[in-house]
N, CA, C and O atoms as a MOPAC input file, in Angstrom:
PM7 MOZYME 1SCF
protein

 N     20.80800 1    45.33400 1    21.56400 1
 C     20.71800 1    43.82800 1    22.06400 1
 C     20.22300 1    43.30600 1    20.98800 1
 O     20.81200 1    42.85200 1    20.00800 1
 N     18.03000 1    43.47000 1    21.42700 1
 C     17.28900 1    43.06200 1    20.97000 1
 C     17.12200 1    42.62000 1    19.47200 1
 O     16.84100 1    41.63300 1    18.79200 1
 N     17.34000 1    43.47000 1    19.40400 1
 C     17.44600 1    43.73000 1    17.28300 1
 C     18.52900 1    42.32200 1    17.23200 1
 O     18.11400 1    41.40600 1    16.52200 1
 N     19.60000 1    42.14200 1    17.78900 1
 C     20.28300 1    40.72100 1    17.47800 1
 C     19.41700 1    39.64800 1    17.66900 1
 O     19.42200 1    38.75300 1    16.82300 1
 N     18.43900 1    39.55500 1    18.93100 1
 C     17.72200 1    38.53600 1    18.55800 1
 C     16.33500 1    38.43900 1    18.03400 1
 O     15.49500 1    37.54000 1    18.05200 1
 N     16.35500 1    39.40700 1    17.65600 1
 C     15.01800 1    38.29400 1    16.90800 1
 C     15.49900 1    38.32800 1    15.62900 1
 O     14.87300 1    37.71100 1    14.76700 1
 N     16.72100 1    39.07200 1    15.27100 1
 C     17.39400 1    38.54200 1    13.65000 1
 C     17.68900 1    36.93300 1    13.47500 1
 O     17.53300 1    36.21400 1    12.48900 1
 N     18.39600 1    36.49500 1    15.40800 1
 C     18.81100 1    35.34500 1    15.34800 1
 C     17.60900 1    34.40400 1    15.20600 1
 O     17.44700 1    33.32900 1    14.62800 1
 N     16.72700 1    35.30200 1    16.03700 1
 C     15.41400 1    34.06400 1    15.84100 1
 C     14.41600 1    33.75600 1    14.50600 1
 O     13.64600 1    32.80000 1    14.60100 1
 N     14.42600 1    34.63800 1    13.14700 1
 C     14.22500 1    35.35900 1    12.21100 1
 C     15.03400 1    33.83400 1    11.53500 1
 O     14.53300 1    32.84700 1    10.99600 1
 N     16.52500 1    34.19600 1    11.86100 1
 C     17.42100 1    32.82500 1    10.50400 1
 C     17.00100 1    32.04800 1    11.62200 1
 O     15.84700 1    32.47000 1    11.68900 1
 N     17.09900 1    31.16900 1    12.60800 1
 C     16.20500 1    29.81900 1    13.14300 1
 C     15.25900 1    29.58500 1    12.53600 1
 O     15.25300 1    28.44500 1    12.07300 1
 N     14.47600 1    30.13700 1    12.33500 1
 C     12.92400 1    30.13500 1    12.05400 1
 C     13.65400 1    29.60400 1    10.39000 1
 O     13.39800 1    28.44700 1    10.05700 1
 N     14.42900 1    30.37100 1     9.52900 1
 C     14.53300 1    29.86000 1     8.57800 1
 C     15.44000 1    28.78200 1     8.40700 1
 O     15.02200 1    27.98200 1     7.57100 1
 N     16.38700 1    28.52200 1     8.83700 1
 C     16.87500 1    27.34200 1     8.68200 1
 C     16.12900 1    26.30500 1     8.67700 1
 O     16.22000 1    25.36100 1     7.89300 1
 N     15.33800 1    26.43800 1     9.57400 1
 C     14.22800 1    25.12400 1    10.36900 1
 C     13.39600 1    24.98500 1     8.98100 1
 O     13.44800 1    24.06800 1     8.16100 1
 N     12.77000 1    25.93000 1     8.96600 1
 C     11.86000 1    25.84200 1     7.70900 1
 C     12.53000 1    25.45000 1     6.03500 1
 O     11.87300 1    25.14500 1     5.04000 1
 N     14.31800 1    25.61100 1     6.18300 1
 C     14.48800 1    24.83100 1     4.96000 1
 C     14.50500 1    23.91400 1     4.70100 1
 O     14.16800 1    23.44200 1     3.61500 1
 N     15.16800 1    23.01900 1     6.23600 1
 C     15.87100 1    22.08800 1     6.86500 1
 C     14.40000 1    21.16700 1     6.33900 1
 O     14.34900 1    20.15100 1     5.64600 1
 N     13.49000 1    21.81900 1     6.85000 1
 C     11.78600 1    21.33900 1     5.83900 1
 C     11.17000 1    20.58200 1     5.18600 1
 O     10.52000 1    19.53900 1     5.12200 1
 N     11.84000 1    22.00100 1     4.38800 1
 C     12.05700 1    21.75500 1     2.69000 1
 C     12.18700 1    20.66600 1     2.19600 1
 O     11.58800 1    19.92200 1     1.41900 1
 N     13.63200 1    20.71100 1     3.14300 1
 C     14.99500 1    20.30000 1     2.31200 1
 C     14.55700 1    18.34600 1     2.32200 1
 O     14.62400 1    17.69800 1     1.27700 1
 N     14.11800 1    17.67000 1     3.73700 1
 C     13.30000 1    16.99700 1     3.62800 1
 C     11.94900 1    16.30200 1     3.40600 1
 O     11.53600 1    15.17900 1     3.69700 1
 N     11.43900 1    17.30200 1     2.82500 1
 C     10.67800 1    16.67200 1     2.26200 1
 C     10.51600 1    16.01500 1     1.26400 1
 O      9.91400 1    14.95800 1     1.07000 1
 N     11.62200 1    17.31100 1    -0.00400 1
 C     12.28400 1    16.99500 1    -1.17200 1
 C     13.09900 1    15.66500 1    -1.44800 1
 O     13.34600 1    15.05000 1    -2.48600 1
 N     13.32200 1    15.52300 1    -0.52700 1
 C     14.12200 1    14.33900 1    -0.45300 1
 C     12.97300 1    12.66900 1    -0.61700 1
 O     13.01800 1    11.51400 1    -1.04100 1
 N     12.20500 1    13.49400 1    -0.04100 1
 C     11.00500 1    12.37700 1     0.40000 1
 C      9.66400 1    12.16200 1    -1.22800 1
 O      9.04800 1    11.22700 1    -1.74100 1
 N      9.79800 1    13.51700 1    -1.44100 1
 C      9.52600 1    13.98900 1    -2.94000 1
 C     10.20800 1    12.90500 1    -3.96100 1
 O      9.65200 1    12.59500 1    -5.01500 1
 N     10.89700 1    12.60600 1    -3.73400 1
 C     12.32600 1    12.36000 1    -4.56800 1
 C     12.16400 1    10.61200 1    -4.48500 1
 O     11.68200 1     9.85400 1    -5.32700 1
 N     12.45800 1    10.45900 1    -3.82200 1
 C     11.73500 1     8.98900 1    -3.29200 1
 C     10.82300 1     8.07200 1    -3.92500 1
 O     10.90200 1     6.91900 1    -4.34900 1
 N      9.47900 1     9.40500 1    -3.81400 1
 C      8.15500 1     8.57900 1    -4.13800 1
 C      8.40800 1     9.08800 1    -5.64600 1
 O      7.78300 1     8.55400 1    -6.56200 1
 N      9.03700 1     9.79600 1    -5.81900 1
 C      8.74200 1    10.10800 1    -7.86100 1
 C      9.49100 1     9.11700 1    -7.83300 1
 O      8.80500 1     8.15500 1    -8.17900 1
 N     10.84800 1     8.70100 1    -7.54500 1
 C     11.67200 1     7.47400 1    -8.10100 1
 C     10.21600 1     6.11500 1    -8.30400 1
 O      9.70500 1     5.77400 1    -9.37100 1
 N     10.00300 1     5.79300 1    -7.43500 1
 C      9.45100 1     4.54000 1    -7.48200 1
 C      8.20400 1     4.63600 1    -8.49200 1
 O      7.78000 1     3.75500 1    -9.24000 1
 N      7.86800 1     5.57500 1    -8.36200 1
 C      6.42100 1     5.91300 1    -9.24900 1
 C      7.29800 1     5.62700 1   -11.24200 1
 O      6.90100 1     4.84200 1   -12.10300 1
 N      8.16800 1     6.33600 1   -11.30000 1
 C      8.63500 1     5.99400 1   -12.53800 1
 C      8.97800 1     4.75800 1   -12.71600 1
 O      8.34500 1     4.37300 1   -13.69900 1
 N      9.83700 1     3.65000 1   -12.18600 1
 C      9.54500 1     2.73000 1   -12.42400 1
 C      8.74300 1     1.80300 1   -11.72100 1
 O      9.12500 1     0.80900 1   -11.10300 1
 N      7.27000 1     2.34600 1   -11.92000 1
 C      6.47700 1     1.45100 1   -11.18300 1
 C      6.18900 1     1.70500 1   -13.24800 1
 O      6.35600 1     0.79500 1   -14.06000 1
 N      5.73500 1     3.19500 1   -13.62400 1
 C      5.38900 1     3.33800 1   -15.07700 1
 C      5.98500 1     2.22900 1   -16.11100 1
 O      5.45100 1     1.32000 1   -16.74700 1
 N      7.51100 1     2.76300 1   -15.98800 1
 C      8.31400 1     1.56900 1   -16.42300 1
 C      7.77200 1     0.41800 1   -16.70600 1
 O      7.53700 1     0.09100 1   -17.87000 1
 N      7.44400 1    -0.51900 1   -15.43100 1
 C      7.02200 1    -1.92300 1   -15.93900 1
 C      5.49900 1    -1.95100 1   -16.20600 1
 O      4.72200 1    -2.88100 1   -16.42300 1
 N      5.33600 1    -0.57200 1   -16.11200 1
 C      3.17200 1    -0.86500 1   -16.78100 1
 C      3.78800 1    -0.65600 1   -18.25100 1
 O      3.40600 1    -1.54800 1   -19.00800 1
 N      4.32900 1    -0.05800 1   -18.63700 1
 C      4.17300 1     0.85100 1   -19.91100 1
 C      5.36800 1    -1.17400 1   -20.77700 1
 O      5.45300 1    -1.55200 1   -21.94500 1
 N      5.73300 1    -1.56800 1   -19.98100 1
 C      6.32100 1    -2.97600 1   -20.33900 1
 C      5.72700 1    -3.26400 1   -20.71200 1
 O      5.50600 1    -2.98600 1   -21.89100 1
 N      5.00400 1    -4.03600 1   -20.02200 1
 C      3.49200 1    -5.06300 1   -19.93900 1
 C      2.85400 1    -4.67300 1   -21.25100 1
 O      2.74600 1    -5.29200 1   -22.31000 1
 N      2.47100 1    -3.49700 1   -20.88500 1
 C      1.85800 1    -2.85000 1   -22.47600 1
 C      1.76700 1    -3.10400 1   -23.85800 1
 O      0.87600 1    -3.40500 1   -24.65200 1
 N      3.41800 1    -2.80400 1   -23.89500 1
 C      4.18300 1    -3.57900 1   -25.46500 1
 C      4.22400 1    -4.74000 1   -25.40500 1
 O      4.29800 1    -5.32300 1   -26.48700 1
 N      4.19900 1    -5.39800 1   -24.40800 1
 C      4.27700 1    -6.96600 1   -24.54600 1
 C      2.61300 1    -7.33200 1   -25.11400 1
 O      2.22900 1    -8.04900 1   -26.03700 1
 N      2.03300 1    -6.68300 1   -24.33900 1
 C      0.57800 1    -7.34600 1   -24.98500 1
 C     -0.26300 1    -6.28100 1   -26.02300 1
 O     -1.49000 1    -6.32800 1   -26.11000 1
 N      0.39100 1    -5.52100 1   -26.63100 1
 C      0.47200 1    -5.02800 1   -27.53000 1
 C      1.00300 1    -6.00100 1   -28.77900 1
 O      0.40400 1    -5.84900 1   -29.84400 1
 N      2.25500 1    -7.15100 1   -28.73100 1
 C      3.32100 1    -7.44200 1   -29.17000 1
 C      2.16400 1    -9.01000 1   -29.29400 1
 O      2.11000 1    -9.70100 1   -30.31100 1
 N      1.53800 1    -9.22100 1   -28.31600 1
 C      0.31600 1    -9.85200 1   -28.27100 1
 C     -0.67800 1   -10.50100 1   -29.56100 1
 O     -0.93800 1   -11.33700 1   -30.42700 1
 N     -0.98600 1    -9.08900 1   -28.67800 1
 C     -2.53400 1    -8.91600 1   -29.51400 1
 C     -2.27300 1    -8.99100 1   -31.49300 1
 O     -3.04000 1    -9.49500 1   -32.31400 1
 N     -0.98500 1    -8.32200 1   -31.73600 1
 C     -0.65800 1    -7.52700 1   -32.94700 1
 C     -0.55700 1    -9.42300 1   -33.78200 1
 O     -0.87800 1    -9.73300 1   -34.92900 1
 N      0.01100 1   -10.35500 1   -32.63600 1
 C      0.42000 1   -11.64800 1   -33.07200 1
 C     -1.06200 1   -12.46000 1   -33.71700 1
 O     -1.24700 1   -13.05000 1   -34.78100 1
 N     -2.00700 1   -12.17000 1   -32.50700 1
 C     -2.68700 1   -13.07700 1   -32.39500 1
 C     -3.73200 1   -12.54100 1   -33.88300 1
 O     -4.18200 1   -13.25100 1   -34.78200 1
 N     -3.87800 1   -10.90100 1   -33.65700 1
 C     -4.70100 1   -10.50000 1   -35.07200 1
 C     -3.97600 1   -11.35800 1   -36.13100 1
 O     -4.47300 1   -12.47600 1   -36.26600 1
 N     -3.15000 1   -11.14500 1   -36.73700 1
 C     -2.03600 1   -11.53100 1   -37.74600 1
 C     -2.20600 1   -13.96200 1   -37.96100 1
 O     -1.99100 1   -14.68000 1   -38.93700 1
 N     -2.60400 1   -14.26200 1   -36.69500 1
 C     -3.43400 1   -15.84600 1   -37.24600 1
 C     -4.35700 1   -15.70800 1   -37.17800 1
 O     -4.91100 1   -16.75800 1   -37.50600 1
 N     -5.35600 1   -14.65100 1   -36.80900 1
 C     -6.38900 1   -15.09300 1   -36.96000 1
 C     -6.70100 1   -14.59400 1   -38.60000 1
 O     -7.80000 1   -14.83700 1   -39.10000 1
 N     -5.53900 1   -13.82100 1   -39.43700 1
 C     -5.71600 1   -12.97100 1   -40.34500 1
 C     -6.86500 1   -12.24400 1   -39.96500 1
 O     -7.99800 1   -12.51200 1   -40.36300 1
 N     -6.56800 1   -11.29900 1   -39.17600 1
 C     -7.68200 1   -10.28600 1   -38.85300 1
 C     -6.48000 1    -8.53000 1   -39.38600 1
 O     -6.61700 1    -7.31200 1   -39.26500 1
 N     -5.73700 1    -9.19400 1   -39.79000 1
 C     -4.58700 1    -8.14600 1   -39.90400 1
 C     -3.62800 1    -8.20900 1   -41.04000 1
 O     -2.98800 1    -9.25100 1   -40.89600 1
 N     -3.15900 1    -7.44500 1   -42.31600 1
 C     -2.30400 1    -7.98900 1   -43.65600 1
 C     -0.98300 1    -8.40600 1   -42.61600 1
 O     -0.55500 1    -7.85400 1   -41.60200 1
 N     -0.65400 1    -9.34300 1   -43.17800 1
 C      0.98600 1    -9.14800 1   -41.99100 1
 C      2.36000 1    -8.97000 1   -42.73100 1
 O      3.39900 1    -8.84600 1   -42.08300 1

């Protein structure tokens, strides 16, 4: 009987750990999603800045059209 209780204690501990890891994983996925969105926004802004700088350079004849 003591062995059964020990096994059950270990299984409960394992279940608890897995549940915490699952919660942590969900949180990390959410945070990663936010970072991906922010990266996309920043990347888009840099692309637009690059286009604007290229247009300015062309107007100033700093580069060939």
